[in-house]
C-alpha positions as CSV (number, residue, x, y, z in Angstrom):
1,X,8.9,7.8,-51.6
2,X,10.3,9.4,-48.5
3,X,11.2,7.4,-45.4
4,X,8.5,8.1,-42.9
5,X,10.5,6.7,-40.0
6,X,13.4,8.7,-38.6
7,X,16.1,7.7,-36.2
8,X,16.0,9.1,-32.6
9,X,19.0,11.3,-31.7
10,X,19.7,8.9,-28.8
11,X,18.4,5.5,-27.8
12,X,15.5,5.3,-25.3
13,X,16.2,4.4,-21.7
14,X,16.1,0.7,-20.9
15,X,12.7,-0.6,-20.2
16,X,12.0,-1.0,-16.4
17,X,15.7,-1.3,-15.4
18,X,17.3,2.0,-15.4
19,X,19.3,3.2,-12.5
20,X,16.3,4.7,-10.7
21,X,14.4,1.4,-10.7
22,X,17.5,-0.6,-9.6
23,X,18.1,1.8,-6.7
24,X,14.4,1.6,-5.7
25,X,14.6,-2.2,-5.7
26,X,17.7,-2.1,-3.6
27,X,16.1,0.3,-1.1
28,X,13.0,-1.9,-0.7
29,X,14.8,-5.2,-0.4
30,X,17.3,-3.7,2.1
31,X,14.5,-2.2,4.2
32,X,12.6,-5.5,4.2
33,X,15.7,-7.6,5.0
34,X,17.2,-5.4,7.7
35,X,14.1,-4.1,9.4
36,X,11.3,-6.6,8.9
37,X,11.9,-10.2,7.9
38,X,15.7,-10.8,7.8
39,X,17.9,-12.6,10.3
40,X,21.2,-11.3,11.5
41,X,24.3,-13.5,11.1
42,X,28.0,-13.2,11.8
43,X,30.0,-13.9,8.6
44,X,33.6,-15.0,8.9
45,X,35.4,-14.7,5.5
46,X,38.2,-17.1,4.8
47,X,41.6,-15.4,5.0
48,X,43.4,-16.9,2.0
49,X,46.7,-15.1,2.5
50,X,47.2,-16.5,6.1
51,X,45.8,-20.0,5.6
52,X,48.4,-22.7,5.2
53,X,47.6,-24.5,1.9
54,X,49.2,-27.8,0.9
55,X,51.4,-27.4,-2.2
56,X,50.2,-30.5,-4.0
57,X,46.5,-30.8,-2.9
58,X,45.6,-27.1,-2.4
59,X,43.6,-27.9,0.8
60,X,44.3,-26.1,4.1
61,X,44.1,-28.1,7.3
62,X,44.5,-25.0,9.5
63,X,42.4,-22.2,8.1
64,X,42.5,-18.6,9.1
65,X,39.5,-16.3,9.1
66,X,39.1,-12.5,9.0
67,X,37.1,-10.7,11.7
68,X,33.3,-11.2,11.6
69,X,30.9,-9.0,9.7
70,X,27.2,-8.5,10.7
71,X,24.9,-9.2,7.7
72,X,21.2,-9.5,7.4
73,X,19.9,-12.4,5.3
74,X,16.9,-14.6,4.8
75,X,17.4,-18.1,6.1
76,X,15.7,-21.4,5.1
77,X,16.0,-24.2,7.6
78,X,16.3,-27.7,6.2
79,X,15.4,-31.0,8.0
80,X,18.0,-32.7,10.2
81,X,19.6,-35.7,8.7
82,X,20.9,-38.6,10.8
83,X,23.5,-41.0,9.6
84,X,24.6,-44.1,11.4
85,X,28.1,-45.5,10.8
86,X,30.5,-47.8,12.6
87,X,31.5,-44.8,14.8
88,X,28.0,-44.0,16.0
89,X,25.2,-41.6,15.1
90,X,25.9,-38.4,13.4
91,X,23.1,-35.8,13.2
92,X,23.6,-32.8,10.8
93,X,21.6,-29.9,9.6
94,X,21.9,-27.4,6.8
95,X,20.5,-24.0,5.9
96,X,20.1,-22.0,2.7
97,X,21.0,-18.3,3.0
98,X,19.7,-15.6,0.7
99,X,21.9,-12.5,0.5
100,X,21.0,-9.2,-1.3
101,X,23.5,-9.0,-4.1
102,X,24.0,-5.3,-4.3
103,X,23.9,-4.6,-0.6
104,X,26.6,-7.3,-0.1
105,X,28.9,-6.4,-3.0
106,X,28.5,-2.6,-3.2
107,X,27.9,-1.5,0.4
108,X,29.8,-4.2,2.4
109,X,32.4,-5.0,-0.2
110,X,32.1,-8.7,0.4
111,X,32.4,-11.7,-2.0
112,X,30.7,-14.9,-0.7
113,X,33.0,-17.9,-1.1
114,X,32.8,-21.6,-0.4
115,X,34.5,-22.4,2.9
116,X,33.4,-19.2,4.7
117,X,31.8,-19.6,8.1
118,X,28.4,-18.4,9.2
119,X,27.3,-18.0,12.9
120,X,23.6,-18.1,13.4
121,X,21.8,-18.9,16.7
122,X,25.0,-20.1,18.4
123,X,25.7,-22.6,15.7
124,X,28.4,-22.5,13.0
125,X,27.8,-23.4,9.4
126,X,30.3,-23.7,6.5
127,X,29.3,-22.5,3.0
128,X,29.4,-25.4,0.6
129,X,27.4,-24.2,-2.5
130,X,26.9,-20.8,-4.1
131,X,24.5,-19.8,-6.8
132,X,22.8,-16.6,-8.1
133,X,19.2,-17.6,-9.0
134,X,17.4,-14.3,-9.3
135,X,17.7,-11.7,-12.1
136,X,16.2,-8.3,-12.0
137,X,13.4,-8.3,-14.7
138,X,15.1,-11.2,-16.4
139,X,18.2,-9.2,-17.3
140,X,21.4,-11.2,-16.8
141,X,23.4,-8.0,-16.1
142,X,21.5,-7.3,-12.9
143,X,21.5,-10.1,-10.3
144,X,19.4,-9.5,-7.2
145,X,20.3,-12.4,-5.0
146,X,23.2,-14.6,-3.9
147,X,22.1,-17.9,-2.4
148,X,24.2,-20.4,-0.7
149,X,23.9,-23.7,1.1
150,X,25.7,-24.2,4.3
151,X,26.0,-27.2,6.6
152,X,26.5,-27.3,10.3
153,X,30.0,-27.9,11.5
154,X,31.3,-29.3,14.8
155,X,32.0,-26.9,17.7
156,X,35.7,-27.9,17.8
157,X,36.3,-27.2,14.1
158,X,35.8,-23.4,14.4
159,X,36.3,-21.2,17.4
160,X,34.7,-17.9,16.5
161,X,33.4,-15.0,18.6
162,X,31.3,-16.2,21.6
């Protein structure tokens, strides 16, 4: 009995996620974010080489930042929270930023890190959490989004570009 199935000379292209589809997805998301629904922010990356870190604790009291970069993102506003302590009332707010993964890493050569500063609408926010929730067609090799939570910082903490 002969084998009626034969092996293909080369494997077929990956279903739905070849380079053409990934580039098309990047083009559509970039166009939507930068021309239609995105908000522009100033991004200040932390300068690790010039920040003065404590030898034992690894924390820097005086941090240095690199020059700002203009980036388009999607922003989610969160409610204000108010805390009362022995020193008075403290009102804080936070935002969630959604970056386009490929646009950020390939085109702008930027890695989002905790501690980086965001300027949006004359307010400054420090990134405190980073996660990558979205996959392209469920494939773990192709991430489509970098999301991060940032909380508002005091005006005297960071003196960026005005």
